[in-house]
C-alpha positions as CSV (number, residue, x, y, z in Angstrom):
1,Y,-7.3,-3.0,-11.6
2,F,-5.9,0.5,-11.8
3,L,-6.9,0.9,-15.5
4,Q,-10.5,0.0,-14.8
5,I,-11.0,2.9,-12.3
6,D,-11.7,6.4,-13.4
7,F,-9.5,8.2,-10.9
8,D,-9.8,11.9,-10.2
9,I,-6.3,12.3,-8.9
10,I,-3.2,10.1,-9.0
11,L,-0.5,11.2,-6.6
12,F,3.0,9.7,-6.6
13,H,4.4,9.8,-3.1
14,Y,8.0,10.8,-2.4
15,C,8.7,7.2,-1.4
16,F,8.0,6.1,-5.0
17,I,10.2,8.7,-6.7
18,A,12.9,7.9,-4.1
19,T,13.5,4.7,-6.1
20,R,16.1,6.9,-8.0
21,C,18.3,6.6,-4.9
22,G,18.6,2.9,-5.6
23,G,20.2,3.5,-9.0
24,N,18.9,3.8,-12.5
25,Q,17.7,0.2,-12.7
26,C,15.6,0.5,-9.6
27,Y,14.0,3.6,-11.0
28,E,13.4,2.1,-14.4
29,N,11.7,-0.9,-12.8
30,A,9.4,1.3,-10.8
31,L,8.6,3.5,-13.9
32,E,7.7,0.4,-16.0
33,Q,5.1,-0.6,-13.4
34,V,3.2,2.7,-13.7
35,L,3.7,3.7,-17.3
36,P,0.2,2.4,-18.2
37,L,-1.2,5.2,-16.1
38,R,0.5,7.9,-18.2
39,N,-2.6,8.3,-20.4
40,S,-5.1,8.4,-17.5
41,K,-7.3,11.5,-17.7
42,A,-6.8,11.9,-13.9
43,I,-4.8,14.9,-12.6
44,K,-1.4,13.3,-12.0
45,A,1.0,14.8,-9.4
46,V,4.2,14.0,-7.7
47,M,5.6,15.1,-4.3
48,P,9.4,14.6,-4.4
49,Q,11.8,15.4,-1.6
50,D,15.6,15.7,-1.6
51,E,15.2,17.4,-5.0
52,H,18.8,18.6,-5.0
53,M,19.9,15.0,-5.7
54,G,18.8,13.1,-8.9
55,S,16.7,16.0,-10.2
56,D,17.4,14.8,-13.7
57,I,15.5,11.6,-13.0
58,I,12.6,13.5,-11.4
59,T,12.4,15.6,-14.5
60,D,12.4,12.5,-16.7
61,F,9.6,11.0,-14.6
62,I,7.5,14.2,-14.8
63,N,7.8,14.3,-18.6
64,K,7.3,10.6,-19.3
65,M,4.2,10.3,-17.1
66,N,2.6,13.5,-18.4
67,L,2.3,14.9,-14.9
68,D,0.2,18.0,-14.3
69,I,1.5,19.1,-10.9
70,V,4.7,19.0,-8.8
71,F,4.4,19.6,-5.1
72,S,7.9,20.8,-4.3
73,V,9.6,21.5,-1.0
74,S,12.2,23.6,-2.7
75,P,12.0,27.4,-2.6
76,E,10.4,28.8,-5.7
77,S,13.6,30.6,-6.7
78,E,15.3,27.2,-7.2
79,W,12.7,25.6,-9.5
80,P,14.4,26.8,-12.7
81,I,17.7,25.3,-11.5
82,L,16.3,22.0,-10.4
83,Y,13.9,21.4,-13.3
84,K,15.6,22.8,-16.4
85,G,13.8,20.2,-18.7
86,I,10.3,21.1,-17.6
87,D,7.8,23.3,-19.4
88,F,6.5,25.5,-16.6
89,K,3.5,26.6,-18.7
90,I,2.3,23.0,-18.8
91,V,3.4,21.6,-15.4
92,K,2.2,23.6,-12.4
93,F,4.4,23.8,-9.3
94,H,3.1,24.3,-5.8
95,K,5.1,24.8,-2.6
96,I,4.7,22.3,0.3
97,L,6.7,21.5,3.5
98,T,8.8,18.4,4.1
99,G,6.4,17.4,6.9
100,Y,3.6,18.7,9.0
101,L,2.1,18.3,12.5
102,D,0.1,15.1,13.1
103,D,-3.0,15.6,15.2
104,K,-2.4,12.4,17.2
105,A,1.2,13.4,17.8
106,V,0.1,16.8,19.0
107,K,-2.3,15.2,21.5
108,M,0.5,12.9,22.7
109,L,2.8,15.9,23.2
110,D,0.2,17.8,25.1
111,K,-0.1,15.0,27.5
112,L,3.7,14.6,27.8
113,V,4.2,18.3,28.4
114,A,1.6,18.2,31.2
115,T,3.3,15.3,33.0
116,T,7.0,15.7,32.2
117,T,9.6,17.9,33.9
118,K,11.9,19.9,31.6
119,N,15.2,18.9,33.2
120,I,17.5,19.4,30.2
121,D,18.6,22.9,29.5
122,I,19.8,22.4,26.0
123,G,19.1,19.4,23.8
124,Y,20.1,18.5,20.2
125,R,20.2,15.5,17.9
126,A,21.4,15.4,14.3
127,R,23.3,13.0,12.1
128,N,26.6,13.8,10.5
129,L,25.4,14.7,7.0
130,P,27.7,13.9,4.0
131,Q,29.9,16.8,3.0
132,W,28.5,16.9,-0.6
133,L,25.4,18.5,0.8
134,G,27.5,21.6,1.2
135,R,28.3,23.9,4.1
136,H,24.6,24.2,5.0
137,G,24.5,20.4,5.7
138,Y,27.8,20.6,7.5
139,M,26.4,23.2,9.8
140,K,24.3,20.5,11.6
141,T,27.5,19.0,12.9
142,L,29.5,22.2,13.4
143,V,26.9,23.9,15.6
144,A,26.8,20.9,17.9
145,D,30.6,20.9,18.2
146,V,30.8,24.6,18.9
147,F,28.1,24.5,21.6
148,N,29.7,21.6,23.3
149,S,33.1,23.3,23.3
150,R,31.6,26.5,24.9
151,L,29.4,25.0,27.5
152,N,32.1,23.8,29.8
153,K,32.2,27.2,31.7
154,Y,28.4,27.2,32.2
155,N,26.5,25.3,34.8
156,L,23.9,23.8,32.5
157,H,22.5,20.3,32.0
158,T,22.8,19.6,28.3
159,D,22.3,16.6,26.0
160,I,23.8,17.5,22.6
161,S,25.0,14.7,20.2
162,T,25.5,13.8,16.5
163,N,26.6,10.2,17.4
164,P,24.3,7.6,15.6
165,K,24.3,5.6,18.9
166,D,22.4,8.4,20.6
167,T,19.6,8.4,18.1
168,F,16.0,8.4,19.4
169,F,13.5,6.2,17.7
170,G,9.7,6.4,17.7
171,N,8.0,8.1,20.6
172,S,11.3,8.4,22.5
173,W,12.1,11.4,20.3
174,Y,8.9,13.1,21.6
175,Q,9.9,12.2,25.2
176,F,13.3,13.7,24.7
177,M,11.9,16.9,23.2
178,V,9.5,17.6,26.1
179,R,12.4,17.3,28.6
180,C,14.3,20.0,26.8
181,K,13.9,23.7,27.8
182,Y,15.8,24.7,24.7
183,M,16.7,22.9,21.5
184,I,19.3,23.8,18.8
185,G,18.1,23.7,15.2
186,V,19.2,24.1,11.6
187,E,17.0,24.2,8.5
188,G,17.1,21.1,6.3
189,G,18.4,21.0,2.8
190,S,21.5,21.3,0.7
191,T,23.5,24.0,-1.0
192,V,25.0,21.7,-3.7
193,H,23.0,20.6,-6.8
194,D,23.7,17.0,-7.7
195,P,21.4,16.5,-10.8
196,S,22.7,13.1,-11.8
197,G,23.8,11.7,-8.4
198,S,27.4,11.6,-9.6
199,I,28.6,13.9,-6.8
200,S,27.1,11.6,-4.2
201,R,28.7,8.5,-5.8
202,N,32.1,10.2,-6.1
203,G,31.9,11.5,-2.6
204,T,31.2,8.0,-1.2
205,E,34.1,6.6,-3.0
206,Y,36.4,9.4,-1.9
207,L,35.5,8.8,1.7
208,K,36.3,5.1,1.4
209,K,39.8,6.0,0.3
210,Y,40.3,9.0,2.7
211,P,38.0,8.5,5.7
212,N,39.7,11.2,7.7
213,C,39.6,13.9,5.0
214,S,38.5,17.5,5.8
215,F,35.4,19.2,4.3
216,E,37.6,21.3,2.2
217,E,39.5,18.3,0.7
218,I,36.3,16.5,-0.3
219,E,34.9,19.7,-1.7
220,E,37.9,20.3,-3.9
221,S,37.9,16.7,-5.1
222,C,34.1,16.1,-5.7
223,F,32.3,19.4,-6.0
224,P,34.7,22.3,-6.6
225,N,33.1,25.8,-6.8
226,L,29.6,24.3,-6.6
227,D,28.7,24.9,-3.0
228,G,26.2,27.8,-2.6
229,K,25.0,27.8,-6.2
230,L,21.8,26.1,-5.0
231,Q,19.7,27.3,-2.0
232,Y,17.6,24.2,-1.4
233,I,16.7,25.0,2.1
234,A,13.4,24.3,4.0
235,I,12.0,24.1,7.5
236,S,12.0,20.6,9.0
237,P,9.1,18.8,10.9
238,R,11.2,18.8,14.0
239,H,10.9,22.6,14.2
240,L,7.1,22.3,14.2
241,E,7.2,19.5,16.7
242,A,9.4,21.7,19.0
243,C,6.6,24.2,18.9
244,A,4.1,21.5,20.0
245,S,6.4,20.3,22.8
246,K,6.8,23.9,24.1
247,T,10.5,23.7,23.6
248,C,12.2,27.0,22.9
249,Q,14.3,26.8,19.8
250,L,17.8,28.2,19.3
251,L,18.0,28.4,15.5
252,I,20.6,29.3,13.0
253,K,19.6,32.4,11.1
254,S,17.4,31.5,8.0
255,T,13.9,31.9,6.6
256,Y,12.1,28.8,8.0
257,N,9.6,29.2,5.2
258,N,8.4,32.4,6.9
259,I,6.6,30.4,9.5
260,L,9.0,31.0,12.4
261,K,10.1,34.6,13.2
262,P,13.3,35.4,15.2
263,G,12.6,36.9,18.6
264,I,8.9,35.8,18.4
265,H,9.1,32.0,17.8
266,Y,12.8,31.3,18.4
267,I,16.1,32.8,19.6
268,E,18.4,33.4,16.7
269,I,22.0,32.1,16.3
270,K,24.1,34.0,13.7
271,Q,25.3,32.0,10.7
272,D,29.0,32.5,11.7
273,L,28.1,31.3,15.2
274,S,29.7,34.5,16.7
275,N,26.9,35.0,19.2
276,I,26.8,31.6,20.8
277,D,28.1,32.8,24.1
278,E,25.4,35.5,24.1
279,V,22.7,32.8,23.3
280,I,24.0,30.6,26.1
281,E,23.7,33.5,28.6
282,T,20.1,34.0,27.4
283,V,19.5,30.3,28.1
284,K,21.0,30.6,31.6
285,N,18.9,33.7,32.4
286,D,15.8,31.9,31.1
287,T,13.6,35.0,31.0
288,L,12.5,34.8,27.3
289,R,11.6,31.2,27.1
290,Q,8.0,31.2,28.4
291,Q,6.8,33.9,26.1
292,I,8.5,32.5,23.0
293,V,7.1,29.0,23.5
294,E,3.6,30.4,24.0
295,N,3.9,32.4,20.8
296,A,5.1,29.4,18.9
297,Y,2.4,27.1,20.2
298,R,-0.4,29.7,19.4
299,D,0.8,30.6,15.9
300,V,2.0,27.2,14.7
301,V,0.0,24.5,16.6
302,L,-3.3,26.1,17.6
303,S,-3.7,27.9,14.3
304,G,-3.9,24.5,12.5
305,E,-2.2,26.0,9.5
306,W,0.6,23.4,9.5
307,S,-1.3,20.2,10.1
308,Y,-1.4,17.2,7.8
309,K,-5.2,17.6,7.5
310,K,-4.8,21.2,6.2
311,A,-1.9,20.2,3.8
312,V,-3.9,17.3,2.3
313,N,-7.0,19.4,1.7
314,Q,-4.8,22.1,0.1
315,M,-3.1,19.6,-2.2
316,I,-6.5,18.2,-3.3
317,E,-7.8,21.7,-4.0
318,N,-4.7,22.5,-6.1
319,C,-5.3,19.3,-8.1
320,L,-9.0,20.0,-8.7
321,L,-8.2,23.5,-10.0
322,E,-6.4,21.7,-12.9
323,A,-9.2,19.3,-13.5
324,K,-11.0,19.6,-16.8
325,D,-13.6,17.0,-15.9
326,P,-14.5,17.7,-12.3
327,Y,-15.0,14.8,-9.9
328,F,-18.7,15.5,-9.3
329,N,-19.5,14.8,-13.0
330,R,-17.6,11.5,-13.1
331,Q,-19.3,8.2,-13.2
332,T,-17.5,6.3,-10.5
333,S,-20.2,4.3,-8.7
334,S,-19.6,1.3,-10.9
335,H,-16.1,1.1,-9.4
336,A,-17.2,0.9,-5.8
337,F,-16.6,-2.8,-5.5
338,L,-13.1,-2.5,-6.9
339,L,-12.3,0.2,-4.5
340,K,-13.7,-1.6,-1.5
341,H,-11.9,-4.8,-2.6
342,N,-8.6,-3.0,-2.9
343,H,-9.0,-1.2,0.4
344,F,-9.7,-4.4,2.2
345,Q,-6.7,-6.1,0.5
346,D,-4.5,-3.3,1.6
347,W,-5.7,-3.4,5.1
348,L,-5.4,-7.2,5.2
349,S,-1.9,-7.2,3.9
350,W,-0.7,-4.7,6.4
351,K,-2.4,-6.5,9.3
352,K,-1.1,-9.9,8.2
353,G,2.4,-8.6,7.9
354,Y,2.2,-6.9,11.3
355,Y,0.8,-9.8,13.2
356,W,2.8,-12.4,11.3
357,N,6.1,-10.6,12.2
358,H,5.1,-10.9,15.9
359,I,3.8,-14.5,15.7
360,H,6.9,-16.0,14.0
361,R,9.1,-14.8,16.9
362,Y,7.5,-17.5,19.1
363,I,7.7,-20.3,16.5
364,P,10.6,-22.7,17.4
365,N,13.5,-22.6,15.0
366,K,13.1,-26.2,14.0
367,W,9.6,-25.4,12.6
368,S,10.6,-22.1,11.0
369,F,10.6,-23.7,7.5
370,L,6.8,-23.8,7.8
371,I,6.4,-20.0,8.0
372,P,6.7,-19.2,4.2
373,I,4.5,-22.2,3.4
374,I,1.7,-21.2,5.8
375,N,1.9,-17.6,4.7
376,L,1.7,-18.5,1.0
377,L,-1.4,-20.8,1.7
378,K,-3.2,-18.0,3.6
379,W,-2.4,-15.5,0.8
380,L,-3.6,-17.8,-1.9
381,G,-6.8,-18.6,0.0
382,V,-7.7,-14.9,0.4
383,K,-6.7,-14.1,-3.2
384,N,-8.8,-16.9,-4.7
385,T,-11.9,-16.1,-2.6
386,F,-12.0,-12.5,-3.7
387,K,-11.2,-13.4,-7.3
388,K,-14.3,-15.6,-7.3
389,I,-16.5,-12.9,-5.8
390,Y,-15.2,-10.3,-8.3
391,D,-15.7,-12.6,-11.3
392,S,-19.2,-13.4,-10.2
393,I,-20.2,-9.7,-9.9
394,K,-18.4,-8.8,-13.1
395,H,-20.2,-11.4,-15.2
């Protein structure tokens, strides 16, 4: 199917290249499935994330698949470190974000803001990141601990946690954000380069042996003198979402991709956390919040510069700049049936999975053995029907 269509662009999503996190065999299995596409005349691109880990495999994929473009979330200064085996004269790199604002989510947040009382003074959620991401990753935990230790003397309603049990899922995250007047934040990323994934593996084993070890102990054992040699740091979608929820951000000093400016879009926390008491006093006075959230909403949300729609259009434009055979000269009308067929099959498989997962909950356990049989019969029926239609048109 894929080899019969004269694609203009083939984009490998970060979920595909993330197979490297499942080990070499998982990656090799994924690579084997797409190798036939390496000789396609389409512009081929990949959008990896977490490039600090397993960058050797990403480089291998770029070279083996003859990719033309890498959409990287890394700062440009770190590309030579992460991609030593890439010829930058052949492969073009473009900067993108880890995530953008979704139009539907923005509309939902607008409605929530209009109907929700902001009754939490300071909110925060983050997971305890593994130590082998370096001190930058460790800051997500440290800033929560320091704030919680200092807030006892202030009469503020706070909800700050790094406990996995307090995680918000789905729309409950948005509902939490709009209730917060202020939200603590740290840029995403890592300051330790783990090109082969060995640091992560060694760190995991070390924690199993010494679960109560300190950051310094695991650093000495697993990545001595490596922290800080990479600055893989980028703004997170939550920072953009906070702008949409009109929540004033208290952010650790950083660049935030030059999108957010201190004093204009957020209140700055020094990297050594020495001004936390001063920041809390600012929160208590609550005189700067309204102006800051209005600035952030205007510059980040209303501008439309950081929406998925704008990002996708920009990525397509970057790809077409590399095209030697522009899409408007291509003969693709003969592939219309294949495309429609594939789109319908995709839609059907998603719908079938969604509804089937709901339906099987109500099937008594004693009849549960029928589920895979019925599912298989339905799938075969659909597959054979479309195969007959395709064969008849083809011949």
